[in-house]
C-alpha positions as MATLAB code, in Angstrom:
seq = 'XXXXXXXXXXXXXXXXXXXXXXXXXXXXXXXXXXXXXXXXXXXXXXXXXXXXXXXXXXXXXXXXXXXXXXXXXXXXXXXXXXXXXXXXXXXXXXXXXXXXXXXXXXXXXXXXXXXXXXXXXXXXXXXXXXXXXXXXXXXXXXXXXXXXXXXXX';
ca = [
     139.788  108.434   91.640;
     137.255  111.311   91.252;
     135.203  111.328   88.081;
     135.049  115.086   87.696;
     136.878  118.154   88.749;
     135.289  120.782   91.201;
     135.978  123.755   88.749;
     133.352  122.430   86.256;
     132.793  119.741   83.689;
     135.596  118.076   81.708;
     136.055  119.645   78.474;
     137.757  118.234   75.346;
     139.681  120.891   73.540;
     139.980  121.547   69.768;
     143.195  121.092   67.951;
     144.944  124.316   69.078;
     147.921  124.011   66.710;
     147.227  122.037   63.495;
     150.139  119.838   62.636;
     151.069  116.522   61.142;
     150.310  114.943   64.557;
     146.808  116.519   64.809;
     145.033  113.146   64.100;
     147.504  111.068   66.166;
     146.247  111.883   69.590;
     146.658  109.110   72.069;
     144.406  110.429   74.739;
     141.810  113.256   75.184;
     143.008  116.592   76.193;
     141.202  118.393   79.143;
     141.329  122.082   79.914;
     142.524  121.945   83.554;
     144.627  124.424   85.625;
     146.836  122.380   87.895;
     149.431  124.216   90.016;
     152.979  122.726   89.400;
     156.468  123.277   90.588;
     158.701  122.668   87.555;
     162.377  122.020   87.937;
     165.332  121.236   85.585;
     168.720  122.274   84.513;
     169.663  125.052   82.153;
     171.975  124.581   79.205;
     174.799  125.831   81.566;
     174.006  123.168   84.196;
     172.471  125.424   86.815;
     169.330  124.289   88.413;
     166.052  126.202   88.094;
     162.665  125.984   89.700;
     159.454  127.701   88.491;
     155.829  127.723   89.696;
     153.098  127.626   87.028;
     149.860  126.056   86.173;
     148.822  123.781   83.409;
     146.782  125.019   80.473;
     145.771  121.616   79.104;
     146.395  117.963   80.322;
     146.218  114.658   78.981;
     147.247  111.160   80.080;
     150.632  111.609   78.391;
     151.626  115.120   79.629;
     150.500  118.760   79.537;
     150.793  122.079   77.881;
     152.008  124.835   80.189;
     153.498  128.219   80.292;
     157.095  128.891   81.488;
     159.165  131.927   81.952;
     162.311  129.786   81.879;
     163.739  129.204   78.604;
     163.590  125.449   77.720;
     164.326  123.454   74.523;
     162.862  120.407   72.808;
     164.366  117.314   74.425;
     165.094  118.875   77.729;
     164.351  116.803   80.843;
     162.017  118.372   83.376;
     160.424  117.285   86.676;
     156.831  118.307   87.537;
     155.593  118.341   91.226;
     151.704  118.565   91.571;
     151.350  121.149   94.261;
     148.042  119.725   95.389;
     149.245  116.051   95.902;
     153.082  116.342   96.144;
     153.312  113.704   93.452;
     156.405  114.096   91.199;
     156.572  113.055   87.438;
     159.641  113.263   85.027;
     158.914  114.415   81.674;
     160.454  115.721   78.382;
     159.877  118.933   76.528;
     158.369  118.055   73.163;
     157.155  121.425   71.870;
     157.867  125.085   72.544;
     155.734  127.850   70.808;
     155.111  131.430   71.641;
     151.707  131.786   73.378;
     149.311  134.557   72.835;
     150.521  136.637   75.814;
     154.117  136.259   74.721;
     154.998  133.632   77.174;
     156.301  130.264   75.707;
     153.749  127.515   75.729;
     155.688  124.271   76.473;
     154.274  120.807   75.606;
     155.633  118.187   78.008;
     155.397  114.392   77.818;
     155.687  111.727   80.594;
     158.096  108.859   80.044;
     154.950  106.730   80.186;
     151.216  107.548   80.563;
     150.113  108.710   83.923;
     146.499  109.831   83.812;
     146.240  109.612   87.624;
     148.860  112.404   87.927;
     146.146  114.997   87.182;
     143.505  113.422   89.392;
     140.804  113.707   86.659;
     139.001  111.053   84.612;
     139.572  111.452   81.085;
     136.741  110.830   78.405;
     137.222  107.835   76.218;
     139.179  108.370   72.898;
     135.794  108.075   70.901;
     133.966  110.767   73.103;
     132.636  113.885   71.561;
     129.931  116.506   72.523;
     127.310  114.587   70.391;
     127.925  111.236   72.294;
     124.725  110.047   74.085;
     126.676  109.993   77.381;
     127.544  113.773   77.035;
     125.656  115.999   79.531;
     123.982  118.823   77.934;
     124.414  122.300   79.375;
     122.012  125.005   78.630;
     122.298  128.676   79.182;
     118.595  129.064   79.740;
     116.740  126.468   81.702;
     113.799  124.753   80.021;
     110.799  125.340   82.067;
     108.907  122.204   80.712;
     111.978  119.854   81.500;
     111.511  120.362   85.204;
     108.312  122.229   86.099;
     108.192  123.852   89.499;
     105.331  123.192   91.659;
     103.330  126.112   92.877;
     102.758  125.942   96.584;
      99.168  124.822   97.366;
      97.106  127.588   98.860;
      96.237  127.289  102.700;
      92.743  127.357  103.645;
];
């Protein structure tokens, strides 16, 4: 299993929607756009399929945007477009997103961190952890001095 994603470093997200459950996280959240095919059944029983990307993932599910109207408790199927792997989940939260599209929180029947193909930081990880890599917007010239080429005689 890869230890990082090619788009950049893993990032733990802040609590985007404060709630009673804010301090009850079971796994770290990672900002990650994974292309998915979502399928399910509407209230009238007709099937739907929609292509979207995740906004945030964790070992237990994801946050994504859907144009299709869904409701809390609804069963959905997610297919990872990159791997073809499919996972069944349940809608656990629906809120209007900043662009007007609903943001939908989904939860797997049981934790499946491998579905996203990313390594999650441990639960006690934070940006101040000694293991956290430091990224600087301006390189420190003393940290890695460049050697000037020796003059040719």
